[in-house]
Backbone as CSV, one residue per row, in Angstrom:
resi,resn,N_x,N_y,N_z,CA_x,CA_y,CA_z,C_x,C_y,C_z
1,UNK,179.216,285.353,43.279,178.071,285.174,44.150,176.799,285.535,43.388
2,UNK,175.760,284.849,43.733,174.484,285.147,43.097,173.734,286.189,43.909
3,UNK,172.725,286.754,43.291,171.919,287.756,43.992,171.204,287.146,45.193
4,UNK,170.798,285.883,45.054,170.096,285.211,46.149,171.015,285.040,47.361
5,UNK,172.273,284.721,47.117,173.241,284.574,48.204,173.489,285.907,48.893
6,UNK,173.614,286.949,48.120,173.831,288.284,48.681,172.626,288.705,49.514
7,UNK,171.425,288.416,49.006,170.214,288.756,49.763,170.141,287.981,51.073
8,UNK,170.536,286.713,51.039,170.490,285.925,52.279,171.517,286.440,53.284
9,UNK,172.695,286.853,52.813,173.691,287.436,53.716,173.196,288.758,54.301
10,UNK,172.547,289.566,53.479,172.022,290.844,53.951,170.936,290.627,54.997
11,UNK,170.069,289.636,54.775,169.019,289.339,55.753,169.639,288.840,57.059
12,UNK,170.640,287.968,56.947,171.323,287.452,58.139,171.983,288.590,58.922
13,UNK,172.612,289.522,58.213,173.241,290.668,58.880,172.194,291.528,59.579
14,UNK,171.043,291.709,58.935,169.967,292.481,59.555,169.424,291.791,60.798
15,UNK,169.253,290.469,60.733,168.777,289.716,61.895,169.776,289.789,63.045
16,UNK,171.054,289.698,62.716,172.092,289.782,63.737,172.098,291.156,64.401
17,UNK,171.932,292.198,63.610,171.891,293.553,64.152,170.690,293.736,65.070
18,UNK,169.533,293.210,64.662,168.326,293.298,65.486,168.526,292.580,66.815
19,UNK,169.118,291.384,66.772,169.365,290.623,68.001,170.341,291.367,68.917
20,UNK,171.364,291.954,68.343,172.345,292.692,69.148,171.706,293.903,69.814
21,UNK,170.864,294.612,69.085,170.205,295.796,69.641,169.250,295.422,70.762
22,UNK,168.506,294.334,70.599,167.576,293.941,71.663,168.343,293.475,72.898
23,UNK,169.479,292.839,72.693,170.308,292.434,73.829,170.842,293.635,74.591
24,UNK,171.259,294.649,73.875,171.743,295.864,74.528,170.619,296.560,75.271
25,UNK,169.424,296.566,74.688,168.276,297.194,75.350,167.936,296.494,76.651
26,UNK,168.003,295.170,76.662,167.722,294.413,77.892,168.768,294.719,78.958
27,UNK,170.016,294.791,78.554,171.080,295.105,79.505,170.934,296.499,80.089
28,UNK,170.554,297.456,79.246,170.380,298.827,79.727,169.168,298.952,80.650
29,UNK,168.105,298.195,80.377,166.934,298.206,81.266,167.305,297.676,82.640
30,UNK,168.098,296.615,82.663,168.552,296.054,83.935,169.433,297.055,84.682
31,UNK,170.332,297.693,83.973,171.198,298.697,84.592,170.380,299.842,85.175
32,UNK,169.361,300.297,84.449,168.516,301.384,84.950,167.790,300.966,86.224
33,UNK,167.253,299.747,86.250,166.555,299.262,87.442,167.499,299.174,88.631
34,UNK,168.721,298.695,88.400,169.703,298.609,89.485,170.077,299.990,90.000
35,UNK,170.256,300.935,89.097,170.638,302.285,89.520,169.509,302.951,90.310
36,UNK,168.261,302.736,89.881,167.139,303.306,90.613,167.038,302.698,92.004
37,UNK,167.215,301.385,92.107,167.140,300.725,93.410,168.271,301.194,94.323
38,UNK,169.471,301.286,93.796,170.610,301.717,94.611,170.510,303.192,95.011
39,UNK,169.895,304.008,94.164,169.783,305.430,94.502,168.909,305.637,95.736
40,UNK,167.969,304.728,95.969,167.112,304.854,97.148,167.823,304.437,98.430
41,UNK,168.933,303.720,98.303,169.689,303.288,99.476,170.728,304.316,99.924
42,UNK,170.959,305.312,99.096,171.971,306.316,99.420,171.463,307.237,100.526
43,UNK,172.359,307.643,101.419,171.945,308.561,102.486,171.383,309.858,101.902
44,UNK,170.280,310.298,102.467,169.671,311.538,102.035,168.744,311.390,100.849
45,UNK,168.592,310.175,100.350,167.713,309.968,99.191,166.261,310.093,99.626
46,UNK,165.488,310.732,98.795,164.062,310.867,99.080,163.278,310.382,97.874
47,UNK,162.118,309.854,98.144,161.250,309.416,97.065,160.517,310.621,96.489
48,UNK,160.376,310.668,95.172,159.608,311.775,94.598,158.142,311.657,94.997
49,UNK,157.505,312.782,95.205,156.090,312.779,95.567,155.271,312.351,94.356
50,UNK,154.510,311.251,94.524,153.683,310.744,93.441,152.325,310.347,94.001
51,UNK,151.327,310.445,93.169,149.993,310.026,93.587,149.927,308.496,93.577
52,UNK,148.876,307.953,94.175,148.704,306.505,94.200,148.581,305.950,92.787
53,UNK,147.873,306.649,91.920,147.698,306.182,90.539,149.026,306.139,89.800
54,UNK,149.876,307.154,90.005,151.186,307.168,89.352,152.060,306.035,89.878
55,UNK,152.027,305.806,91.176,152.828,304.743,91.781,152.360,303.368,91.286
56,UNK,151.037,303.169,91.209,150.513,301.896,90.719,150.869,301.679,89.245
57,UNK,150.815,302.745,88.449,151.169,302.630,87.028,152.653,302.281,86.871
58,UNK,153.506,302.894,87.681,154.943,302.594,87.615,155.213,301.160,88.055
59,UNK,154.552,300.716,89.107,154.718,299.337,89.566,154.237,298.341,88.521
60,UNK,153.138,298.649,87.852,152.611,297.763,86.812,153.581,297.676,85.633
61,UNK,154.205,298.789,85.283,155.174,298.786,84.179,156.396,297.948,84.536
62,UNK,156.839,298.035,85.779,157.981,297.239,86.220,157.616,295.758,86.216
63,UNK,156.466,295.420,86.738,156.032,294.027,86.780,155.833,293.451,85.384
64,UNK,155.425,294.266,84.441,155.199,293.784,83.073,156.495,293.278,82.444
65,UNK,157.623,293.859,82.844,158.918,293.412,82.316,159.302,292.030,82.838
66,UNK,158.732,291.606,83.959,159.139,290.357,84.580,158.116,289.240,84.431
67,UNK,157.052,289.458,83.648,156.013,288.450,83.490,156.475,287.211,82.734
68,UNK,157.594,287.273,82.048,158.042,286.131,81.262,158.955,285.189,82.046
69,UNK,159.089,285.383,83.336,159.947,284.523,84.137,159.230,283.213,84.455
70,UNK,159.942,282.089,84.396,159.290,280.811,84.726,158.990,280.721,86.217
71,UNK,157.992,279.949,86.525,157.580,279.793,87.926,158.408,278.739,88.606
């Protein structure tokens, strides 16, 4: 094998690893959102006391994750 071939394989392996990590991150973000939503449905669950600014900032962060959805 030539050095160029080895470098291309190494780059491909790095790209594959990056894609796998981003896929896992997306899955974990979805799992976290589902767990937070379900925790509010459990009997005895209470919302943490937050100011309006904190609530708006949290809502904006959640909405920012969904801005790439097609209309």
